[in-house]
C-alpha positions as CSV (number, residue, x, y, z in Angstrom):
1,M,-6.9,-1.3,3.5
2,R,-6.5,2.5,3.7
3,L,-3.3,3.7,2.0
4,K,-1.6,7.1,1.8
5,V,0.7,7.4,-1.2
6,T,3.4,10.0,-1.5
7,P,4.3,10.3,-5.2
8,N,7.6,11.7,-6.5
9,A,9.4,10.4,-3.4
10,A,13.1,10.1,-3.3
11,Q,12.9,6.4,-3.0
12,R,10.1,3.8,-2.9
13,S,9.3,2.5,0.5
14,V,6.6,1.4,2.9
15,H,6.8,3.7,5.9
16,G,4.4,1.7,8.1
17,V,1.0,2.0,9.7
18,F,0.0,5.4,11.2
19,A,-3.0,6.7,13.0
20,E,-5.0,9.1,10.9
21,G,-8.5,10.4,11.6
22,H,-10.5,7.7,13.1
23,G,-8.4,4.8,11.9
24,A,-5.1,3.7,10.5
25,V,-3.4,4.1,7.1
26,L,-0.4,2.4,5.6
27,K,1.9,5.1,4.3
28,V,4.0,4.4,1.2
29,G,6.3,6.5,-1.0
30,V,6.8,5.9,-4.7
31,T,9.1,7.5,-7.2
32,A,6.4,7.7,-9.9
33,A,4.6,10.9,-10.8
34,P,0.9,11.3,-9.9
35,E,-0.3,11.3,-13.4
36,G,-2.1,8.8,-15.6
37,G,-2.3,6.2,-12.7
38,K,1.5,5.8,-12.6
39,A,1.7,6.4,-8.8
40,N,-1.2,3.9,-8.2
41,T,0.6,1.3,-10.3
42,A,3.8,1.9,-8.5
43,A,2.1,1.6,-5.1
44,I,0.5,-1.7,-6.1
45,N,3.8,-3.0,-7.4
46,L,5.6,-2.0,-4.2
47,L,3.0,-3.8,-2.0
48,A,3.1,-6.9,-4.2
49,R,6.8,-7.1,-3.8
50,E,6.8,-6.5,-0.1
51,W,4.2,-9.0,0.7
52,P,4.9,-11.6,-2.0
53,L,1.5,-11.5,-3.5
54,P,0.5,-11.3,-7.2
55,R,-0.2,-7.7,-8.4
56,S,-3.6,-9.0,-9.7
57,R,-4.8,-9.4,-6.1
58,F,-4.6,-5.6,-5.4
59,H,-7.3,-3.2,-6.6
60,V,-7.7,0.5,-5.9
61,T,-11.4,0.8,-5.0
62,A,-11.5,4.5,-4.0
63,G,-9.2,7.5,-4.3
64,A,-7.5,6.7,-7.6
65,A,-6.9,10.4,-8.2
66,I,-5.9,11.5,-4.7
67,R,-3.2,10.5,-2.1
68,G,-5.6,8.8,0.2
69,K,-6.7,5.5,-1.3
70,T,-8.7,2.4,-0.4
71,V,-7.1,-0.8,-1.7
72,L,-8.8,-4.2,-1.8
73,V,-6.4,-7.2,-1.4
74,E,-8.0,-10.4,-2.5
75,G,-7.5,-13.5,-0.5
76,D,-8.4,-15.3,2.7
77,P,-8.5,-12.6,5.4
78,A,-6.8,-14.7,8.1
79,T,-4.0,-15.6,5.8
80,L,-3.5,-12.0,4.6
81,L,-3.5,-10.8,8.2
82,A,-0.9,-13.4,9.2
83,Q,1.3,-12.3,6.2
84,L,0.9,-8.7,7.2
85,N,1.8,-9.3,10.8
86,Q,4.9,-11.3,9.8
87,W,5.9,-8.4,7.5
88,M,5.4,-5.9,10.3
89,D,7.5,-8.0,12.7
90,R,10.3,-8.2,10.1
91,N,10.3,-4.6,9.0
92,H,8.9,-2.4,11.7
93,A,9.6,-4.0,15.0
């Protein structure tokens, strides 16, 4: 999953999926500073809370030091997609 993280945001939140370039990104805001991996950890914690998944299933695989990140979410793709669709229906309909 492609993620765009805004550190030092006024509040933590998942803003939704947006078109960017030749694909889509999930935009999130976190209150943590972009230093020492704090914003990455905060983004993972936020996603784990929103989608009730263990934090251990999320891994930043690219972009650890920039706002644009690639995050791997471990699990069955069909199950994860169903959970994401349910979350989107509840929160961004």
